[in-house]
C-alpha positions, 0 to 999 in steps of 0.5 A, spaced: 500 500 499 503 506 497 502 513 502 500 520 500 498 526 504 493 531 502 496 537 500 492 543 498 490 539 491 494 534 491 497 528 494 503 527 494 507 520 495 514 520 497 516 512 497 514 506 493 511 510 487 516 507 482 510 502 479 505 505 479 509 512 475 513 507 470 508 502 469 502 505 470 503 512 468 500 516 474 502 522 478 508 527 476 515 525 478 519 530 482 527 529 485 525 526 491 516 525 491 510 524 486 504 528 485 498 526 484 492 530 481 486 528 485 482 523 480 488 520 480 489 518 487 481 517 488 481 512 482 488 508 487 484 509 492 477 506 489 483 500 488 486 499 494 493 501 491 493 508 495 492 510 503 492 518 504 492 522 510 492 528 513 495 532 518 490 528 523 491 520 520 487 516 514 482 520 511 477 514 509 474 514 502 467 517 503 470 524 507 477 524 502 471 524 496 467 530 500 473 534 500 476 532 493 468 535 491 470 541 496 477 543 493 474 542 486 466 544 484 468 539 478 470 534 482 466 530 481 463 529 474 471 530 472 472 523 477 466 519 474 469 520 467 476 519 469 473 513 472 470 511 466 476 512 461 481 508 466 477 503 467 477 501 459 485 502 459 486 508 457 492 512 460 490 520 462 493 526 463 492 533 464 490 537 459 489 543 463 493 547 458 489 545 453 483 548 456 480 541 457 480 537 463 484 531 460 489 528 455 487 521 453 492 516 450 491 509 448 493 503 451 500 502 451 503 508 449 508 512 455 505 519 455 512 521 458 517 518 452 521 524 449 523 525 441 519 524 436 513 520 436 509 516 432 501 518 430 499 512 435 503 515 440 500 522 440 493 525 445 487 521 441 483 525 445 482 531 449 476 530 454 473 535 457 467 533 463 461 536 463 454 534 467 448 534 463 445 541 465 451 545 462 451 548 456 456 551 452 457 557 446 459 555 440 465 559 441 466 555 447 465 549 444 469 552 436 475 554 440 476 547 444 476 543 437 481 548 435 486 547 441 485 540 440 486 539 433 492 543 434 494 537 437 493 533 432 487 530 437 480 530 437 475 533 442 470 530 447 465 532 451 464 526 456 457 528 459 454 525 465 448 524 466 444 524 473 445 516 474 454 517 473 453 514 466 457 518 461 456 520 454 462 521 450 460 527 444 466 528 439 465 534 435 470 536 430 472 542 425 470 541 417 471 545 412 467 545 405 
């Protein structure tokens, strides 16, 4: 069991993180520790691979989920989409710099590879998670699609319904 500590909007792990990083591509490694996003941490907790504590001791899974929801108002629908795609075998990394929640890589691709990448090794999708009652303007949608296309990727919206099911919508720009 890997042990981590909740620090603001991430979970930090100081020991025994190499396997989940190098083989399963979780987290971001620094000189002497690894930081996990809230979604990554929650997924590992649900899989019984991570235990998270704060200054007062271990946090149980229900309290951890509530804490993550209080830290990020979008956490619930982001986590549902994250978990759905991870359970399908995809590798997810932050999509923040592309204006979305996640970058999604195909199974078996190393998202940390340096140097030139083949088409298969590029981000497959840029995914933004939204609740079913969310609305977008056409300019927001257009901006997201163009950003995804700039990195040779496809924009997906993961729409989470009231029963916590996810439907994915692909939006592409076409030129007649």
